[in-house]
N, C-alpha and C positions, 0 to 999 in steps of 0.2 A: 497786258499784251503777251502774256506767257501761255499760249496755246497754239496747237498746230495751224489753226485758221489764220492767226496773226502772223505766224512764221511764213506762211505762203504769201501773204500780202507784203510782208517785209522783203521777201525774195522778189516780188514783183516790183517793189520800189527800187531795189538795187538793179534789177534788170532794166528799168526805165532809164537809168543813167549810165550803167556800165556796158550793157549789151546793145541798147538802142542808140548806138553812136556810130553811124555810118550812112551810106547813101547820100553823101553831101548834106547831111542834116545834123544839127547839134544834139547832144543828149536831151532826152525828153524830161526836162526839169518840171514842166507843169504837171505831168503825171506823177512824178516823184513827190512833189509838194502836196498834190491832191491826196495821194495814198497815205502819206504821213498824217495829213490833216484828218482823214477818215479814221485812222487808227487812234489818234489822240482824242477825237470826239467820242468814239465808242468807249475807250478806256476811262475817260473822265466821267461820263454819264454812269457807267457801271460802278466806278469807285464811289461817287457821291451817293448813289442810291443804296449800295450795300453798307456804306459807312453810316448813313442816316439810320438804316434799320438796325445796325449793330449798336449804335449809340442809344437808341430808344430801348433796346433790350437790356443794355448794360445799366442804364439809369433805373429801370424797373427792378433789376436784380440787386442793385446796390441797396435798395430799400429793404431787402430781405436779409442783409448781413447780420449774423447773430452777435449779441453782446454778452459780456460777462462782468460780474462784480468782483474785482480783484483787490487783495490787500498788498500794497507795495509802499515801502517807506513809512509804514505805520498808518497809512491812510487808505480808506476804501474809495476806489474810483471805478467808473463804468467804462470799459474799453472794448475794442473789437476782440472777439474770442480768438482771432487768428494770432494774436501776440502772446498767448499763453505758453508757458514753458513748464516742464516738470519742476515741482517744488513750490510753485505759486499756490497761495491760499485763496480760495474762492468761496463766495457765499451763494448757496442755492436755497431756493424757497419755492413755495407753491406756485406752479405755473411755469417755472423755469425749464428750459431745455439744457441739460447738462452739456457744457461746451467741450469737455475732455474727460478721459478716464481719470477717476479720482478715488481717493480713500477717505471715507467719512471720519471726521474728528468727533469730539465729545458733543453730545446733544441727544434730543429725543429721536426715536426711529422715524424714518421717512417711508412714505409709500411712493414707489417708483413705477411708472408706466414704461415697460420695456417692449411694447408692441412694435416699435420701430425696428427693434433688433430681432425679436423672436416671433412676432405676428400674433401673440396671445393678448387677449383683452384685459385680463385681470392684473392689477398692479402687484408688485413684489414688495415685501417689507425689508428695509435695509437699516441696520443700526451702526453705531460707532465701530470703526475698524473694517467694515464691509466695503467692498469695491462697488463703484457705480460707473456706468459706461456712457461714453459720449453718444448723444442722440436720444437718450432716455429723457422722460419728462417727469418732473416732480408733481405728484398728485396730492401730497399731504405732508406738512411739516416744514421745518426750516433748520438748516445746519451749515456748518462750515466744513470744507473739505480741502485736501491737499492734492494737487494735480500730480499724477504719476505717469501719464502718457498723453501725447498729442499727435495729431496728424495720422500718418500711415502706421504709427506704432500703437494705435488704439486697438480696442477689442475687435473692431471690424476691419483690421488690417488685411485679413485674407480677402474680404469682399473688395477692398480698395485695390488689391493686387489684381483681382479679376477684372475690375473696371479698367485699370491701366493697360492690361494686356489685350484689350479689345480695340481693334482698329481695322476698319474695312473701307474699301472704296465704295462710295455711294452709287445707287442705281443711276442717278442723274448724270454723274460724271462719265459713267460707262456709255450711256446713251448719247451724250454730247460728243464723246470721242467717236462713236460709231457713225453718227450722222456726218461729223466733220470728215472722217476718213472716206465715207462714200462720196461726198462732194469733191474731195481732193482727188480721189481715184478717177471720178468722172472727168474732171478737168485734165488730169494726166493723160487719160486715153484720148481725149479730144486734141490735146497739144501734140501727142505722138503722131496721130493721123495727119494733122496739119503739117508737121515737119516732114513726114514721109512724102506727102503729095506735093506740097508747095516747092520744096527745093529739088529733090531728084527728078520728079516727074514734070512739074510745071515750070521749073527753073525760074521761080520768082526772085525778085530782088531781096537782098538781105534785110534791109530796113522795113519794107512792107511786111515781110514775114514775121519779124519781131513784133511789129505793131499788132498783127493779128493774134499772135500768141498772148500779148498783153491783154487784149480784149477778153480772151477766155479766162485768164488769170484774175483780172480785176472784177469782171462781171459775174464770174461763176462762184467765187468764194463768198459764202454767207457770213461776211465779217461781223455783221451786227448780231449774229445768233447768240453768242454768249451774253452780250449786253442786253438784248431784248428779253432773254429768258431770266437774267439776273434782276432786271428792273421789274419784270412781272412778279417774281417771287418776293422782291423787296416790298413792293406795294401790297402784296398779299400778306406779308409779315406784319406790316403796319395795321392792316385791317384786322388780323387775328388778335393783335395786342389790344385793339379796341373792344374785342369780344371777350377778353380775359385770358388770352393765351400768348405768353411770351415765347417767340421763336428764337432759340439760340443758334440753330443751324438751319439756314434757309432752305437747303435742299430737302430737309425733312418734310416741307410742305408738299413737294412733288411726290415723295414716297408715301405720305399719308393718303394721297389720292388713290394709291394702289393697295392700301392696307386691306387684307382680307381676314386677318386673325388679330384679335385684341386680347392679350393676356392681362388680366387685371388682378392685382392684389385685393384681398378682401378687407382686412382691418384698416379703417380710415379711408378707404377708397370706395368700395361698394357699400360699406357700412359707415356708421357715424363714429366708430371707436368710442362709443358712449353706451354703457350698459342701460338696459331698460327692463321693465317688468310687464309681462303680458297679463293684464288683470283677469282676462277670461279664463286663463289656465291655472289661476291660484286654487290650490286644493285645501279645503277646510277640514280639520279633524275634530273639532269640538262642536257639539250641538249648541245652538243659540248664538253662534258667531257667524258673521257674514264675511265675504271676501274683503269688503271695505274695512271692516274692523281688523282683519289680519294685516292689511296694508298700513293702517294707522298704528298698530302695535309695532310693526317693523320700523315705521318712521320715527316713533318715539325712542326706539333703541338705536337711532342713528344720530350722528352729529348734525347740527344745523349750520355750523361754521367749520371752515377748514376740513371740508368733507373729502372722503375718498370716492372712488368711482361707484361703489355699491351704495354708500350713503346718498350720493347725488341721485342715483336712479330711484331709490326708495322714496326719498322726500319729494322727488319730482313727480311722483304719482298722485300727490295730494293736489287738490284744487288750489290751495294756498299753502306754501311751505310753513307758514306760521302755525298751521293746525298741529304740527308736530309737538308744539309745546303749549298750545292753547288750553286754558282751563286747568293746568297742572303746575305744580311747583317742583322743579328739578332738585333732587337731593344728592344724587351721586351718579356719575356716568363712568362705566367701565369700558375703556377703549379696547379695540381689537389687539390681541397679541398672538404670536404663533403657537403658544401652548394651549390656550383655551379656545382659540379660533372662533370667538364670538364677541359681541358687544352686549352691554346691558345698561338699562337705565332704571334707577330707583326714584320714584316720584310720589307726591301726595296729590290726590285728586281734590275736586271742589268740596267733597264731603269730609275731608280731613283724613281719609284712609290712605294707607301706604300700599303701593303696588310695585312690582318689578317686571319689566319686559326684557326679552333677550332675542337676538337674532344671530345666526351664524351657520357654521357647517352643520348639515343635517345630522351627522353621526354624534356630534357634541350635544346638540339640542335634544336629540332622541335619548341620549344617555341621561339627561336631566329629568325627563318626563316620568311621572309617577306610574304610568301604565305602559312602559316600554314594551313589555312582552306582548301586549294586546294589539298594539298598533305597528309593531316593527315590520311585519310582512307587508302591510299596506304602504308604509312609508317607503320601503325599498322598491316596491312596485311602481310607485309614482316617480321616484328618482330615476329608475330605469326608463320609464316612459319619457320623461323629460330628456334623458341622455340620448335616446334614440333619435330625438328631433334636434339634438345639438344644444339643448338648454341646460344651463347650470342650475342647481337647486340651492335655495336658501330657506332655512327653517326658522320658524317664529314660535316662541313660547311665552307664557306669562304665569305669574304667581301672586298671591296675596302675601303681605308682610304684616300680620296681625299686631305684633308688639310695637310697630312703628319705629324700629331702629334700623339704620342703614346697614349695620354690621350683622343683623339677624339673617340666618339662612332662609327664613320665610317658610311659607306653607308649601304644599306640593306644586310642582311645575305641571302646567297643562300645555300639551303640544297643540298649538293653535292651527298651524298650517304650513304648507310648502309653497314657495314662490319661485317661478321660473325666471332666470336671468338670461338676457340675450342682448347681443350687440346688434341693434336693428339696422336694416338697410337705410341708406339715405333716401329722402323722399323722391328724388328724381332718378334713382338708379334703375328701377324697373322700366321706366319709360325710356331711359337712355339705352338700355339693352335692347328693348323692343325696336327702337328706331335704328339701332346699329344692325340688327338682324335684317330689317327691311332694306338697309343699304348694302347688304351683302357682306357684312362684317361679322364673323363668328366670334363670340365672346367666351373666353375660358377663364375660370376663377383659379388663381394660383395662390394658395394661402398656407401659412405656417400653423394655422389653428387645426383643431381636431376634425376628423373626417365627418362626423355627425353634424358638427356646427356648419361645415362647408355645405353639406347637403341641404340643411335647413335653410341656409341663406339662399342657395340656388333655387330651392322650391319657392321661397317667398318672392324672389326676383323674376321667376318664370324663365330661368336660363337652363333648367334641367337639373337632375340629380345624378347624372351618370358621372360620378366622381370617384377617384381612386386614391389610395394612400401613396405616399412617396416611395414606399418599398417597390411598387410596381415599376417605377422608373429605373430601378437598379436591376431589374430582371430577377428579383428574389422570388422564391416560392410563395404562393398566396393561397389562402384557404378557398378563395373563389377561383375555380378552374378556368372560368371564362377569361379571367385576367391573365393567368399564367400562360394560356394558350396563344395569346396575341403577341406579336412582335412589339417591342417598345414603341417604334415609330407609328405603327397602326393604332396602338393604345392612345398615344398622345393626340393623334388625328381625331380619334373617336370621342375622347373624353370631353365632358363639360367642365372639368376642373380637376385639380389635385390638392390634397391636404397633407399637412405635416411636412411641408417641404422646407429645405434650407436653401441658402443663396446658390449653392452649386446646382441644385435641382432646377431652380428657376432659369438659371443660365443655360442648362442642358436642354430644357424644354424649348426655349427660344431658338437655340442652335439647331435642334432637330427639325423644328417647323421651317426654319430657313432652308435647311437642306432639302426639304420637300417643295421648294420654290414658293413658299408662302411669303408675302410681305407682312412682317410681324410687328405689331405695336405692343408696348408694355406700359401699363400704368402702375404707379406705386407712390408711396410716401415715405418709406422707411429705408434705413441703411441696408436692410436685407434685400431690398429691391434693386439697389444700385448696379450690381453686375449685369443683371438681366436688362435693366434700362439702357445700359451702355451697349450691350450686345444687340438689342432689338433694332430693327430698321427705324422705328420711331419710338423713342423713349419719352414718356409723358409723366412728369412729376405733378401730382395734384396739389391743390392749395394746402399750405401749412406743411409741406414736405420737409424732410430733414435736408441739411446742407449737402450730404452725400448724394441723396436722390436728385436734388436740383442740379448738382454738378454733373451727374452722369446722364442727365436727360437731354433731349433735343428741344422739347417744348415744356414750359413751366406754366401751369394754370394758376391764375390769381383769384379765381372764383371757386367756391366750394362745390363739390360734386363733379359729376362727369358729363353733365348736359352740354357744357361748352365744347366737349370733344365732338359732338355731333355737328355743331356749327363749324368747327375746325375741319371736319371731314368734308362737309359740303363746300366750304370755301376753298379747300385744297383741290377738290375735284373741278371747281370752276377755273381755278388757276391752271390746273393741268390741261384742261380743254383749250385754254388760250395758248399754252405752250405747244400743244400738239398741233393746233391750227397753224402756228408759225413754222414749225419744223416741216410740215407738208409744203407750206409756201416756200420755204428756203430751198428744199430739194427740187421743187418744181422750177424755181428761178434758175438754179444751177443747170438743170437739164435743158431748159429753154435757151439760156445764153450759149452754153457749150454747143449744143446741136444746131441751133438756129444760125449763129454766126460762123460756125465751122462750115456749114453747107453753103452759106452765102460766099465765103472766102474761097471755097474750093470749086463751086460750080460757075460763079460769075466773076471770080477774082475781085470781089468787092472788099475794099479795105475800109472798114469802119473805124473812125478815130477812137483810140483808147480813152481819150479825155471825156468823150461823150458817155461812154460806159461808166466812167467814174462819177460823172454828174448824176446819172441814173441811180447809181449805188448810194450816193450821199442823200439824194432827195427821198429815195425809197426808205432808207434807214430812219430818217426823221419822221416820215409818215407812219411807218410800221410800229413805232414806239407806242402808238395809241392802242395797240392790241392788248397792252397790259391792263387796260381798264374796260375791255370789251365786255358787254353784258351777255354772258353765255349761260346755258342751262346745264347744271351739274349732272353728271352721269348717275343713274340710279344704282349702278353697280361699281365695284372697284375698277379703276382705270389703270392700265399698264401700257408701257411702251411696246407696241407691236411694230418692230422695225420693218419687217417684211411688208406689212400693210402701208407704212409710211413711204417706204421706197417705191413700192408698186404704184401707189397713188401719185406720188411725185413724178415718177417717170411718165405715167400716162398723161397727166396734166401738162408737164413740161414738154413732152414730145408733141402733144397736140398744139400747144402754143408756138413751138418752134416751126412746125409745119405751116401754121397760119402765117407766121412771119415770112417764111420762104414764099408762100403763095402770094402774100401781099407784095413782096419785092418783085416777083415775076409779073404780077398784074400791072404794077406801076412802071416797070422797066421794059417789058417786052410787049405790052399791049396798050391799046388806047381806051381801056376799060374806064378809068377815072375821068379822062377828058370827055369821053362820049356821054357818060352817065351823069357826071357832076359838073361838067363844063369848067374844068380846071386846067391849068397849064400842064402840058405833057412833062413827064419826068424821064423820058427816054434819054439815054446818054448821047451827048453831042461831042464833037471834036474839042470844043472848048471846055466841056464840063468834066470834072473829075469826081463825079458821084456826090457832090456837095448837097444837091437838092434831095437826092435819094437818101443820103445819110440823115438829113433833117427829118425826112418822112419816117424812116426806120426808127429814129430816136423817139419820135412822138408815138409811133405804134407800140414800141417796146415799153416805154415808160408808162403810158396810159394803161395798157393791158396788165402790166405788173401791179399797178395800184388796184386794179379791179380784181386781181386774182385772190386777194385776201378774203374778199366777200364770198368767193366760191369755196375756199378751204374751210371757212367757219361754218358753212352749211352742211359739210360732210359729217356723217354720223356712222 
């Protein structure tokens, strides 16, 4: 009950017992009790629905709580990562998300995926003594580590600080306040006119005047508005959770309906964060060798267990992963190391001959080749061609080992081919972006990866290649004069995306878009997305997002990919339409009650009982709750609160209904229209009548038309 509308109703309750105490009548206790009952009913319904929605979201979020394997008191136990402190020894292995900043102890090197921190797809190699950061994922290996920092003291503390420093009043709260203020001001104007006319001019009695003022106060305040809108969003929140979207902040549903820009991270959001090879682009350098044979050689030079991202991509190109070792006997496998930058497998084939295959960095493999000088120019040309499209290059070579010893240097190396590596888009990303554009939502890619990779991803997704480096956001000089000539705000508006960005850049992009009156959504999965997720009007953490991203977001997706966002947008627009219909209804009722009953009181000195208005309010509130499940058609374009349109429509409808009430009263009170046409008893006032029959007729007319009004407002477009 803590909002201006409730305060006015509470003032009306006090007025009913404190000021309505005169004219030989006792305080108006029935109105006081009725008002308090109305307030309690609305508050209870609102609390229950919001609490249910909050509990559902909390239960789903609890399932996502990260765990850590900790050594305490000489025993390994699995505990919530939240209890970690510096000095704890933890065990991390393949597939684990590192729960805190830590320093690696003795053991084999790890492959760490830091894309959640840096936005880059390829894993980094970390050995004993190296630091690893919270939010990174172990892609290969197993080792123990000692915790060196937790919470806000971790590597992304700066990002966390940006998240904490972001706090703004939502659009919904501003709109609710504006509509409430309009209704309160309308009532205030009506009461002021009544006071001026009734007492100094008409010399009305004190108590009848107070009763007329109470009618405007009780009937004009849309006390159910916060409750109806909260229930509508709570039901929408439950519906979204069934579609795979947990709503942490219910007002984000309303804001999503107006979202016209969606800033999306690339790695893990638009793409799979899983390297793949485009077979059609594999370049072969040896005669008599096919693309399939180059892929098979690369697969043989890969691990079949405990794989890193590249091994997984290469072996995944085979129809059956077992083909990588089929028909051969493994003799020795040389794992990747930062010095050689390649892997190699020595094996014996079915004929008993020994061979060696190797894959790795093109420069290293090229250096092995027996004909380096002959093929060097072509190799670099292919690498450059791949780079222009944002593809990383992986080289493959092979040799014979005639003497059959694994220590033998073997015969000459043959440069077999070059393979392009790429983090492919999710299968539904292109369709999601197309549908988003059709719904009036402009999608911008914001990535920490290279510009060429961003452009290639944009090309494949059909979202455009008009992308710029992060330096353009800082106003730095650029070789492209068209970039330098544009103001930063115009550049952000025009761009399809930005590459090489850091958390501060993402935050700044969202901030500048909001300054241009855009309703901005941001999707992401990593720590580097958290500040922008928090700053955005709607922060959306995709499935498998880091804890920091989920914490900073308004909506958490539980299903992979972005297709659920389209469902969420359509659902939110339907919810928004219901809320818009109700706000027009609420404004119309306020104008109708204030204008209609003010004219009746001032023209014919008609004193309508405040308790009857209270009954109308209670019954209307119960009926109007059904609007939360109204079947409406979502808008094809972003919806926004056009307050001038809402107020104008409400004033026109309310004014029309008020005039109809006045005409109805005049026809019933001053003419024989109803007795003559419908053969009913006359309602003209007699010496013994104190408007009781007319009051009953007006009650029926006002309550019935109020119920019908919602059908009119829902048809407005």
